[in-house]
C-alpha positions in Angstrom: 83.5 84.1 7.8 80.7 81.9 8.0 81.3 78.2 7.3 78.8 75.7 5.8 78.1 72.8 8.0 80.5 70.2 7.5 83.3 72.7 6.2 85.3 72.7 9.2 85.7 68.9 9.3 86.5 69.0 5.6 89.2 71.7 6.2 90.5 69.8 9.0 91.0 66.6 7.0 92.3 68.2 3.8 94.8 70.7 5.3 95.1 68.9 8.7 96.6 65.6 7.3 99.6 66.9 5.5 100.2 69.2 8.2 100.2 66.6 10.8 102.5 64.4 8.6 104.9 67.5 8.2 105.1 68.1 11.9 105.5 64.4 12.8 108.4 64.1 10.2 110.0 67.1 11.8 109.5 66.1 15.5 111.1 62.6 14.7 114.1 64.0 12.9 114.6 66.8 15.9 113.7 64.2 18.7 116.6 61.7 17.2 119.1 64.5 16.9 118.2 65.5 20.4 118.2 62.2 21.8 121.7 61.5 20.5 123.0 64.9 21.9 121.6 64.0 25.2 123.2 60.4 25.2 126.6 61.9 24.1 126.5 64.6 26.7 125.6 61.9 29.3 128.2 59.4 28.3 130.8 62.3 28.5 129.8 63.3 31.9 130.1 59.9 33.4 133.6 59.4 31.8 134.5 62.8 33.2 134.0 62.1 36.8 137.0 62.2 38.7 139.1 63.3 35.6 142.5 64.9 36.4 143.6 65.7 32.9 142.6 68.8 31.0 141.2 67.0 28.1 137.8 66.9 27.5 137.4 63.1 27.1 139.7 60.4 27.8 140.4 56.8 26.6 138.7 54.0 28.6 141.6 52.0 30.5 141.0 48.5 30.7 138.6 45.9 29.0 134.7 46.3 28.9 132.9 43.4 30.5 129.3 42.8 30.9 126.9 40.5 32.7 123.0 40.1 32.4 121.1 37.9 34.4 117.7 37.8 36.1 116.5 37.5 39.6 112.9 36.3 40.5 110.9 38.7 42.4 108.2 37.2 44.8 104.7 38.7 43.7 102.6 40.3 46.7 99.5 38.6 45.3 98.9 34.9 45.5 98.5 32.8 42.5 100.9 35.0 40.5 104.0 33.4 39.2 107.4 34.8 39.9 108.7 37.7 37.5 112.1 37.4 36.2 113.9 40.8 36.7 116.6 42.1 34.6 119.9 43.1 36.0 122.9 44.0 33.8 126.4 45.4 34.7 128.6 47.0 32.1 131.9 47.7 33.0 134.0 50.1 30.8 137.7 49.5 32.2 138.5 51.3 35.2 136.2 54.5 34.3 132.9 53.4 34.3 130.3 51.0 35.7 126.7 51.0 34.4 124.3 49.4 36.4 121.1 48.7 34.3 118.1 47.9 36.3 114.7 47.0 34.5 111.3 48.9 35.1 111.2 52.4 36.8 112.9 52.1 39.8 112.9 54.7 42.8 115.9 56.8 43.4 116.7 54.7 46.5 118.5 52.1 44.4 120.7 54.6 42.9 121.7 56.1 46.2 122.3 52.9 47.9 124.5 51.2 45.0 126.6 54.3 44.5 127.0 54.2 48.4 127.9 50.6 48.5 130.0 50.2 45.4 132.0 53.4 45.0 135.5 53.2 45.8 138.1 56.2 46.1 140.3 55.2 43.0 137.5 52.9 41.4 135.2 53.7 38.4 132.1 56.0 38.4 129.0 54.2 39.2 126.0 55.0 37.0 122.5 53.4 37.6 119.9 53.3 34.8 116.4 52.4 35.3 114.0 51.5 32.2 116.7 49.2 31.1 116.1 45.9 29.2 112.3 45.8 30.3 109.4 47.9 31.5 106.4 46.4 33.4 105.9 48.6 36.7 107.5 50.6 39.2 110.2 49.2 41.5 109.8 50.5 45.0 112.3 50.2 47.7 111.7 48.5 51.2 111.4 52.4 52.3 108.9 53.2 49.8 107.0 50.3 50.4 106.8 50.7 54.0 105.9 54.4 53.6 103.1 53.7 50.9 102.0 56.0 48.3 101.7 55.8 44.7 104.7 53.7 43.8 104.4 51.3 46.5 100.6 50.7 45.3 101.9 50.2 41.9 104.5 47.6 42.8 103.2 44.2 42.6 106.3 42.5 44.4 106.9 41.7 48.1 109.2 43.9 50.2 112.2 41.5 49.7 112.5 42.7 46.2 115.2 45.2 47.3 117.5 42.8 48.8 117.1 40.5 45.9 118.0 43.2 43.3 120.8 44.7 45.3 122.2 40.9 45.9 122.2 40.4 42.3 123.9 43.6 41.3 126.6 42.8 43.7 127.1 39.2 42.5 127.3 40.7 39.0 129.5 43.5 40.0 132.1 41.1 41.7 132.0 38.9 38.4 132.9 41.9 36.0 135.4 43.4 38.4 139.1 42.9 37.8 140.7 40.0 39.8 143.0 41.3 42.4 
């Protein structure tokens, strides 16, 4: 089949635009449904940690508490203002604690916070990045010392890990029940 000059552009425009709109609508509907399924699965998995009963889900025992604050991160470049970094702790009774950290944090934060905050009969600890804000990578001190892509993309001094972890411990103590 031989197409006249400009026919391809005409066909792409007349047939492509409605097709693109239909695909977009379909993807949006499926993406929202898929996202809901993933979120429900994640919440169920988090609530089932250390579960001793046979039931698929269990009720949350105790009050839900939350704290959100910022910590100032020192920029690595001079003449750059401090950056308010958001840290949030949400405690679901005695079952689950979500530590919500802004930006794209490296896995070192999750490993360290789980190691430092997990107790034998305590709540499951779930560390979530990309929470409440996104600007850059948040590298750990180890990653900053090793170098690499995340280290080059982190615009803060190597004190950021201690500042963030310190704020997490402060907020964690605030939302924990009194002894």
